[in-house]
N, C-alpha and C positions, 0 to 999 in steps of 0.2 A: 499530616504525614506526606512525605514525598513519594509519589507513585512511580512504579517502574516505567521507564521510557519505552514507548511502543515505537521502535525504530530499528534500523539495521545496526546501529553501533552506539555504545555508551560514549558520551562526550565528557571528558574530564579536564578541568583546569587546575594546574599546579601553580600556586603563587609562591615564588621563591626559587632563585637560581642557587640553591644550596646542594650539598652532597645528598642530603635526604630527599630534597625535592626532585633532583634528577634520578635518584634511585626509584622513587615512587613512580615517576614518569615512565621509566623503563619497564617496571613491573606491570603497570597497567596497560602500557602499549603492547607488551608481549602477550597480555591476556586478550587483546583484540580491541581495546578502547582507542578512541581518537583522542589523543592527548595534546594539549597546548600548554606550554610552560611560559609564565610571565616573568620577564626580567625587568630590571630597573632602567636599562639603557638599550638603545638600538644596537650599539656595538656588541653588547653581550648576546643579544638575540641573534645577530648575524654570525657571530663566532660559533654559537651552538648549532645553528642551522647548517653551517658548513661542515660540521662534524658528522660522523656516521651514527646518527641517532634515529630511533624509530618514531620520534615525536617532533613536533614543531615548536618554535619559540617565537615570541613577539614581545615588544616593549609597550604595546597598546593594550591597556587593561580591558577596555571595552571589547576589543577583538578577542582577547583571551577568554573572556567569560561568555561571549555570545553563544547561546544555545547549550550551555553546559548543564549536565545533570548533576555533577559532583564538583565542588570547588574545595581544594585542599590548600590550607596555609601551611607551608613548610619553611618557616622563616625563624630567625632568632627571636626568642620570647620578648626581648625589649623592643623589637621592631614590629610586633604583631599589630598593635593598635594603629600605627601609621599605615600599615599595609591593608588592613581591613577598611580604614576610612577611604582609601583610594579606590576600593572596589565597591563600596556600598551602593552607589548609584546604578550598578549593573547587576545586582543580585535580584533574583526572581523567586517566586513562590514554588517553582518547579525544581529548584536546586537543593541538593543536600549539602550542608556546609560543615566542613571538617577541619579541626585544628590538629596538626601533627607536630606542634611545637611543645617542647618540654621545659617548663620554667615557671617562675612567678614574676609578675611585673614588680620591679624593684621598689618603686615608690608607693604603690598601693597594696602590694602583697596579693593581688588578685590572680586567680588561675586564668589560663588562656581562654577557656570557654566563657568566663565572665567578661573578659576584655572584648571578645568577639561579640557577645550579646549586647554590650554597651554601645557598640559602634554601628549596629545594624538596626533596621526597622523592627519594631516590637513584634510585628506579625510574622517575622521570619525566624524568631528565636527558637521556636519549637523544632527547627530543622538542623539544629547544631548537634554535632557529635565530636568525639575526640578519639585519636589513635595513639596508643602508647604500648611500650613493651621493650624487650631486649632486642633492639634493632640497630646493630652496627651497619651503617650503610655500606662500608667496604666489603663486608662478608656477603651481603645480599647481592651486591653488584657482581660478585664472583659466582653467583648461582648457588650459594650455600643455603640450606633451609633455615627458616626463621618462623617465629610465632609472635603474635601480638594480640592486643585487646582493643575492641571498639566499644566505647561507652556512650550512652545517650539516656536521657531521662525517659524517653519512650523506647521500650525494648524492640518494638516493631521497626523503628527507625534504625536502631543499631544492627538488627538482623539484615535489614535491607542494605546497609552499608557493607556488611560482611559479604553478602551475595555479590556485590559489585566489585569487591577488591580481592577476595580470596583466590589463591591459586595453589597448585600442588606443592610449591616450595615456600608458600607464605600462608601459614595457617592462622586463622582468626577466631577468637571467641568474643562473646558479647556480655555486657553487664549494664546495669542501670546506676552503678555507683560511680558517677562522673567525678565526684570529689576525690574519692580514693584513687582512681586511676590517674588523675592529673597530679595529685600530690605524690603518689609513688614515683611517677616519672620525673618529677621535678626535684624532690627532696633526696632521692638516691644519689644525685650528683654531689651533694654536700659530703656524703659518706665516702664517695669515690675520691674526692679531694683528700680526705683523711687517709684513705688506703694508700694513695700515691705517696703521701708524706711518710707513712710507715715503711713503704718500700724504699723510698729515697734515703731514709735514715738507716736502712739495713737492719731493722729490728726483727725480721723473721716473720714467717707465716703464722706462728702461734699468736704472737702479739697482734698481728694484723687481723686475724680471725676474731680475737676478743674485741678489738676496737670496732670492727664492723658490726658485731652482735650488739654491743652497747649502743652504738650510734643508731642502729636500726630500731632498737627499742624506743629511742627518743623520737624517731620519725613516726612510729606508730602512735605514740602518745600524742604528738602534735596533730597528726592526721585525724585521730578520733575526736580530739578537742575541736577540730574544724568541721566535723560532720561526716567524716568518712567511716566506712565499715572496717573493722580490724582485719577481717578475712582477706580483703582486697590486697593488703600489704604482703600477703604470703602467696600471692599468685603471680602471673606473668608480669603484670604492670608494677609489681612491687619487688618481691624477692628475686624473680627471674631477671628483671632489669638491673637490680642491685648487684647480683653475682657477675653479670656480664661487664658492667661498668667498672667494678672494683678490680677485676682480674685481667681485662684485656689491654694489650698495648695499643689498641686502636682508640681507647677511651681518652678523650681530650681532658676530662676532669682529672683522671688518674695522672695524666702527663703533667698537668699544672701542679698538682700536689707533689709529685716526684721532683720536679724542677725547683719548687720552693724549698724542699728539704735539702737540695744541693746548694742552696744559697743564692739563687737568682731572684731578683725582685719581681713582684707580680707584674709591674708595668712592662718590664722587659720581656717576660714570658708571653704576655698577651700580645704585645707588638709583633712578636716573631711568629704568631700563629695565623694561619689563613682562615680558620674557623673559630667560632665562639665556644668557650667553655662555659656552659650555662650555670654551672654550680656556683660561680663567683657571685653573680647578682642574686641568685636564689638564696645563698647563705645570708645575705643582708636582709632579704625579705622575710625569710624564716625566723631569723633572730628577732626581728621586730614583732612578728606574729606571736612568737612564744612569749615575749615580754607582755604583750597585750592580753594573753591568756593566763598570765601568772605562772607559767611553767618553768621549772628549772631543768635545763637541758645542757649538761656540762660538755658533752662532745660537740654539739652544735656551737656552743659558746666558745669553745677552744678553737674550732675552725674559723669562726668569725674573728676572734682575736688575732689569729695568725694573718688573716687576709687584710684586716682593716685597722688593727690596733698595734701593730709592730711586734707582736709576740714572735719568737723564733719557733719553727717547727719542732725543734728539740724539746720544747715545752711538753709535747705529747708524751715523751718518755718520763719527764719529771712528774707529770700528772698521772702516770699509769696506775699506780697503786690507789690513788685517790679516786680515779675513775672506777676502778674495780669495786671499791667500797660503796660507791654511789649506785652501782648497777647490780650488784650481787644480792 
């Protein structure tokens, strides 16, 4: 277990010049932590350091991690393995290691904590925890309140992480259901893609509500098959995140679904975005995991077909009654 630092200031390293990484950096800096954010290039670091930020940036990973008590990976899920491998030589037994990425590795279907564990020394794996929940970076940056969940196999570790990160406007709870928390955060993006499609097609809130309910039932069944506890999917990291992502105009996944329904190709939508919509790769990984488990998940299959097999989003309307029969 990582012990509390006996010193004047908590030292935190944020790995990832992303909107979520910068939001976490500002949150922790405002809480009194000494925060260093690692960027991929010196130009990025210089640009951030010239801005009015309460934390520093560097392109040197060793410098970023030197003396850190807490290292947080806030990177796109498909880049996590690469980013962990770059940091592994600088990780120590005194660091708490946190994944704040939401997604599944597309080729392996692995959760982010599994990817992190594979890339670090075995002796450090007990120091891993994950952060997930309804956390739209844009709202938190505005000072609006939010809540999230920290999960770790060791509850003492999860509680320690909560002590380090919690603030008056950022409430945190803890759990040892790492699988459920990670799957809730990743799989809800698939349902948000579908919700965006329903809005883009103009099918109304009644139909969208039914679609979300059916889709979430599939997520729970897949999650339980993969070892999660059902109750986790009805907490902050599940239902809370689902509602936020399916309803907010700030949601990238909802946006992608909406634009698909308007007839834009996925490649064009993705190229126009400055940030990643995690649900696209996660849909591919989840579809494969469901097949491996022998699960019939018509909503997830439909989203997969629209993304990767040339189905039109209007197929959601054509399939509506069939979906109702399957889920009622």
